[in-house]
C-alpha positions in Angstrom: -59.1 -52.2 11.0 -55.6 -51.0 11.4 -54.7 -50.5 15.0 -51.8 -48.2 16.0 -50.4 -49.0 19.5 -47.5 -48.2 21.7 -45.3 -51.2 21.6 -42.1 -50.4 23.4 -41.8 -47.7 26.1 -43.6 -48.2 29.3 -44.8 -44.6 29.3 -44.4 -41.5 27.1 -45.8 -38.1 26.3 -47.7 -37.2 23.0 -46.0 -34.3 21.2 -48.1 -34.3 18.1 -51.2 -36.0 16.7 -53.5 -35.8 13.7 -57.0 -34.6 14.2 -59.7 -37.1 14.8 -61.3 -37.8 11.4 -58.2 -36.7 9.3 -57.6 -38.5 6.0 -53.9 -39.4 5.6 -51.6 -40.9 3.0 -49.4 -43.9 3.5 -46.1 -42.8 5.3 -47.7 -39.6 6.8 -46.7 -38.9 10.3 -49.8 -39.3 12.4 -48.4 -39.2 15.8 -45.0 -38.4 17.7 -43.9 -39.0 21.1 -41.5 -37.2 23.3 -38.0 -38.5 22.5 -35.9 -36.2 24.8 -35.1 -39.1 27.2 -34.3 -41.4 24.4 -32.1 -38.7 22.7 -30.2 -38.4 26.0 -29.8 -42.2 26.3 -28.5 -42.3 22.6 -25.8 -39.6 23.6 -24.9 -41.3 26.7 -24.6 -44.7 25.3 -22.8 -43.4 22.3 -20.2 -42.0 24.6 -19.8 -45.2 26.6 -19.6 -47.1 23.3 -16.7 -44.7 22.1 -14.9 -45.1 25.5 -15.1 -48.8 25.5 -14.1 -49.2 21.9 -11.1 -46.9 22.6 -10.1 -49.2 25.5 -10.5 -52.3 23.4 -8.3 -50.9 20.7 -5.7 -50.0 23.4 -5.6 -53.5 24.6 -5.6 -54.9 21.1 -2.5 -52.9 20.3 -0.9 -54.0 23.8 -1.7 -57.7 23.0 -0.2 -57.3 19.5 3.0 -55.7 21.2 3.2 -58.5 23.8 2.9 -61.1 21.0 6.0 -59.4 19.3 7.8 -59.3 22.6 7.4 -63.0 22.8 8.8 -63.6 19.3 11.5 -61.0 19.9 12.7 -62.9 23.0 12.6 -66.4 21.4 14.1 -65.3 18.1 16.4 -62.4 19.3 17.4 -61.8 22.9 17.3 -65.5 23.9 19.4 -66.6 20.8 21.8 -63.8 21.4 22.2 -64.8 25.1 22.9 -68.4 24.1 25.3 -67.5 21.4 27.1 -65.1 23.7 27.5 -67.8 26.4 28.6 -70.4 23.8 31.3 -67.9 22.4 32.5 -67.2 25.9 32.7 -70.9 26.6 34.6 -71.6 23.5 37.0 -68.8 24.3 37.5 -70.2 27.9 38.1 -73.7 26.5 40.6 -72.3 24.1 42.4 -70.3 26.8 42.4 -73.4 29.2 43.9 -75.5 26.3 46.7 -72.9 25.8 47.3 -72.6 29.6 47.8 -76.4 29.9 50.3 -76.3 26.9 52.1 -73.5 28.5 52.1 -75.3 32.0 53.6 -78.5 30.2 56.3 -76.4 28.5 57.1 -74.5 31.8 57.3 -77.6 33.8 60.0 -78.9 31.2 61.9 -75.6 31.6 61.6 -75.8 35.4 63.3 -79.3 35.4 66.1 -77.8 33.3 66.3 -74.9 35.6 65.3 -72.2 33.1 62.1 -71.1 35.0 61.3 -70.7 38.6 58.7 -72.7 40.6 56.7 -69.6 41.2 56.1 -69.4 37.5 54.9 -73.0 37.4 52.6 -72.4 40.3 51.2 -69.2 38.8 50.3 -71.2 35.7 48.6 -73.8 37.7 46.5 -71.2 39.6 45.5 -69.7 36.4 44.5 -73.1 34.9 42.4 -73.7 38.2 40.7 -70.3 37.8 39.8 -71.1 34.1 38.4 -74.4 35.0 36.1 -72.9 37.7 35.2 -70.1 35.2 34.4 -72.7 32.5 32.2 -74.6 35.0 30.4 -71.5 35.9 29.8 -70.6 32.3 28.4 -74.1 31.5 26.2 -73.7 34.6 25.0 -70.3 33.4 24.3 -71.6 30.0 22.3 -74.6 31.4 20.3 -72.2 33.7 19.7 -69.9 30.7 18.2 -72.8 28.6 16.4 -74.7 31.3 15.2 -72.1 33.8 15.8 -68.5 32.6 14.0 -69.2 29.3 11.0 -70.8 31.0 10.7 -68.0 33.5 11.1 -65.2 30.8 8.5 -67.0 28.6 6.2 -67.4 31.4 6.3 -63.6 32.2 5.9 -62.6 28.6 3.2 -65.0 27.8 1.4 -64.0 31.1 1.5 -60.4 30.0 0.3 -61.4 26.6 -2.6 -63.3 28.1 -3.6 -60.5 30.4 -3.5 -58.2 27.3 -5.7 -60.5 25.4 -8.2 -61.0 28.2 -8.4 -57.2 28.7 -9.0 -56.7 24.9 -11.7 -59.4 24.9 -13.4 -57.9 28.0 -13.2 -54.4 26.5 -14.4 -55.6 23.1 -17.3 -57.4 24.7 -18.2 -54.2 26.7 -17.9 -52.0 23.6 -20.3 -54.4 21.7 -22.7 -54.2 24.5 -22.6 -50.5 24.7 -23.0 -50.3 21.0 -26.0 -52.6 21.1 -27.6 -50.5 23.8 -27.0 -47.4 21.7 -28.5 -49.0 18.6 -31.4 -50.2 20.7 -32.0 -46.7 21.7 -32.0 -45.5 18.2 -34.5 -48.2 17.3 -36.7 -47.1 20.2 -36.6 -43.6 19.0 -38.1 -44.8 15.7 -41.2 -45.8 17.7 -41.6 -42.2 18.7 -42.7 -41.2 15.2 -45.7 -43.3 14.0 -46.5 -43.4 10.3 -49.8 -44.2 8.6 -49.5 -47.8 7.4 -51.8 -47.0 4.5 -54.1 -44.4 3.0 -57.3 -43.8 4.9 -59.2 -42.3 7.8 -57.6 -41.8 11.4 -60.0 -42.2 14.2 -59.1 -41.6 17.9 -60.2 -44.4 20.2 -62.3 -42.2 22.3 -64.4 -41.3 19.2 -65.0 -45.0 18.6 -67.1 -47.2 20.8 -64.4 -47.5 23.5 -65.8 -44.9 25.9 -63.2 -45.9 28.5 -60.3 -45.0 26.1 -58.2 -42.1 27.2 -58.1 -39.0 25.1 -55.2 -38.9 22.6 -54.0 -35.2 23.0 -50.8 -33.4 22.9 -49.3 -33.5 26.3 -51.3 -36.7 27.3 -49.5 -39.8 28.7 -49.6 -43.1 26.8 -48.6 -46.5 28.1 -47.2 -49.7 26.8 -49.7 -51.6 24.5 -52.2 -48.9 24.6 -54.2 -48.4 21.4 -53.4 -44.8 20.2 -55.1 -44.5 16.9 -57.6 -46.6 14.7 -57.6 -46.7 10.9 -60.8 -48.5 9.8 -61.1 -50.6 6.7 -63.7 -48.5 4.9 -64.5 -51.3 2.5 -65.5 -53.6 5.4 -67.5 -51.0 7.4 -71.3 -50.7 7.5 -73.4 -48.0 8.9 -76.6 -48.9 10.6 -79.1 -46.6 12.1 -81.6 -48.0 14.6 -83.9 -46.9 17.3 -84.1 -48.8 20.6 -87.6 -50.2 21.2 -88.0 -48.5 24.6 -87.5 -45.0 23.1 -89.5 -45.6 20.0 -92.4 -43.6 21.4 -90.1 -40.6 21.4 -89.9 -40.7 17.6 -92.2 -38.4 15.7 -93.0 -38.1 11.9 -90.6 -35.7 10.3 -88.0 -35.7 13.1 -84.6 -34.8 11.8 -81.3 -36.7 12.3 -77.9 -35.8 11.3 -74.5 -37.5 10.9 -71.5 -36.1 12.8 -68.3 -35.4 10.6 -66.7 -38.8 11.4 -69.9 -40.7 10.1 -70.2 -38.4 7.1 -66.5 -39.0 6.2 -66.9 -42.7 6.4 -70.0 -42.6 4.3 -68.3 -40.6 1.7 -65.8 -43.4 1.4 -68.5 -46.1 1.5 -70.2 -44.5 -1.5 -67.2 -45.6 -3.6 -68.1 -49.2 -3.0 -71.8 -48.9 -3.0 -72.4 -50.4 -6.4 -70.3 -53.4 -5.6 -72.1 -53.9 -2.3 -75.6 -53.7 -3.9 -74.5 -56.3 -6.5 -73.5 -58.7 -3.8 -76.6 -58.1 -1.7 -78.7 -59.0 -4.8 -76.6 -62.2 -5.3 -77.2 -63.2 -1.7 -80.9 -62.5 -1.8 -81.3 -64.7 -4.9 -79.6 -67.5 -3.1 -82.1 -67.2 -0.2 -85.1 -67.0 -2.4 -84.0 -70.1 -4.4 -82.8 -72.3 -1.6 -84.7 -71.5 1.6 -87.7 -73.8 2.2 -91.1 -72.6 0.9 -92.5 -73.4 4.4 -91.6 -69.8 5.4 -93.0 -66.8 3.6 -90.2 -65.0 1.5 -90.1 -61.6 0.1 -92.1 -61.1 -3.0 -90.2 -59.5 -5.8 -92.1 -57.8 -8.7 -90.5 -58.4 -12.1 -90.5 -54.5 -12.5 -88.7 -53.9 -9.2 -85.0 -53.7 -8.3 -84.7 -54.0 -4.5 -81.5 -53.1 -2.7 -82.0 -55.7 -0.1 -81.2 -53.6 3.0 -82.7 -56.5 4.9 -83.9 -60.0 3.9 -87.0 -60.5 6.0 -88.9 -63.9 6.2 -92.2 -64.6 7.9 -93.2 -67.7 10.0 -95.5 -68.4 13.0 -92.5 -70.1 14.7 -90.6 -66.9 14.5 -89.3 -66.8 18.1 -88.3 -70.6 18.2 -86.6 -70.1 14.8 -84.7 -67.1 16.1 -83.5 -69.0 19.3 -82.5 -71.9 17.1 -80.5 -69.8 14.7 -78.7 -67.8 17.5 -78.0 -71.0 19.2 -76.0 -71.9 16.2 -74.2 -68.6 16.0 -76.4 -67.2 13.3 -77.5 -63.5 14.1 -81.0 -62.4 13.5 -82.9 -59.2 13.9 -86.5 -58.1 14.3 -86.7 -54.6 12.8 -90.5 -54.2 13.1 -91.6 -55.2 16.7 -94.3 -52.7 16.9 -96.9 -52.0 14.1 -97.2 -48.4 13.0 -100.7 -47.9 14.2 -99.5 -48.7 17.8 -96.5 -46.3 17.8 -96.8 -43.1 19.6 -95.6 -41.1 16.5 -98.9 -42.1 14.7 -101.2 -41.7 17.6 -103.0 -38.9 16.0 -103.8 -41.0 13.0 -105.6 -43.8 15.1 -109.1 -43.5 13.7 -109.8 -47.2 13.6 -111.8 -48.8 16.3 -110.6 -52.4 15.4 -107.1 -53.7 15.4 -105.1 -54.2 12.2 -104.7 -58.0 12.2 -102.3 -58.3 9.3 -100.0 -55.6 10.6 -100.0 -57.2 14.1 -99.5 -60.7 12.7 -96.5 -59.4 10.5 -94.8 -57.8 13.6 -95.2 -61.1 15.5 -93.9 -63.3 12.7 -91.2 -61.4 10.7 -87.5 -62.1 11.3 -84.5 -60.7 9.3 -81.5 -62.9 8.5 -78.0 -61.9 7.6 -77.4 -60.0 4.3 -74.6 -57.6 3.5 -72.1 -56.7 1.0 -69.2 -58.9 2.3 -71.0 -62.1 3.6 -69.3 -65.2 2.2 -71.0 -68.0 0.2 -70.0 -70.3 3.1 -71.9 -68.1 5.5 -74.9 -68.0 3.2 -75.0 -71.7 2.8 -74.9 -72.1 6.6 -77.9 -69.8 7.1 -80.0 -71.6 4.5 -78.9 -75.0 5.9 -79.9 -74.2 9.4 -83.2 -72.7 8.5 -84.1 -75.7 6.3 -83.0 -78.0 9.1 -85.1 -76.2 11.6 -88.3 -76.8 9.6 -87.4 -80.2 8.5 -87.3 -81.3 12.1 -90.6 -79.7 13.0 
C-alpha cells in the first residue's frame, strides 16, 4: 500500500486532486496544494539573498582595496618618506660640513684682518641652526620608523580587518538567505504530488478510515495527514461476508452489487487470478499431506479441481483448537456457524420434523485455517506445526 502524506507544511489548502478510484500512471500529478504563500516566500527570500550578496561583494572589494592600501603604504608611501628624510639628512650633513669648512677659513681670514667678526659670528649661527635642523631631521626619521609606521599600519590593518569582518558577516548572511530561498523552493515541490507508480488512487475516506477528512478542492490538510492511498493490487483480497446477527435478513436470490471502487480493484485482481489459484492449490496440498489425520480434512475427488477459497477441517475439539491457534497468532474462521435448515432464508423449506444431525454436527465442528495466494511456506509450516502440536498434547 503506497501512502501519500503531507510531510512538510503545518497546514495547506488543496487546489486539485484526482477523483477517487482514478487509475494513474507513474509520474502523473495526483494532488496539488496552494503554493501562493511559498511563492511569496521565494520572492522575498530571493530579494534578501540578492541584497545580502550585493553587500558581501561590496565588502569583498573593500577588503581587497584595504589590502592594497597596506601594501601601497609599506612598499610605496613609507619607503618614499624614509628616502626623502634620508636625502634631506644627507643634504643637511653636507651643508653642515661645508659650513664648518667655511667657518675655519673665515676664522683664518679674521685673524689676518680680511673679514669682520660679524661674518664669523654669522657662520657660527648658521652652523648651530644646521645642527639643530639635523637633530630634528634625525628625530623625525626615528619617529617615522618607530612610531608613525606602527600607527599607520595599525590604522590600515584595522580598516582591513573591519572590511574582512563585514565581508564574512555579509557572506554568511547571503548564504543563509540563499539557503532559506532554496528551502522554500524545495517546499514548493511538495505542493505537487506525483504518483509513485502506476495504479489505483483511493481517498482515505473511501477506505476503512471513516474518521479521515474528505480530500476535496479547497479543503485543509495538515502535517503528516494521509492524503491518498495507492493499494498494491497484487496483495489485495476481496472477502464478502455476512455478520451472524443479520444472517436472518438474508433471503434466497437476494442481489448484491459492487461499488465502482471494488469493481476496479477486482478487474485488476483478475490479472493475477491464475497465479493465486496455483498458490492456493500448493498450500492445500501441503495441508492435506502434513496435517495430522486425527482431524477430518477435505475430501478431494480425483476428477475435481477445487479453487480452495477456504481450507476447512473438522474436529470435535473445534473451539479449543480455535482458542489454541489464536493464542499463537494463527487466525481462524468459522464460516458456517448455522446450518441451512435453521436459517430464516430457508424457513419455508422446513418440512422435516427431526433435526439434521450431520448438518448440525458439521456446524459445531468445522473451522477454516489460513489459505490465500500470498501465504508463505514459513506461515504454512507454522499452521501445520501448531495443529499437530495441539492434538499431540491431547
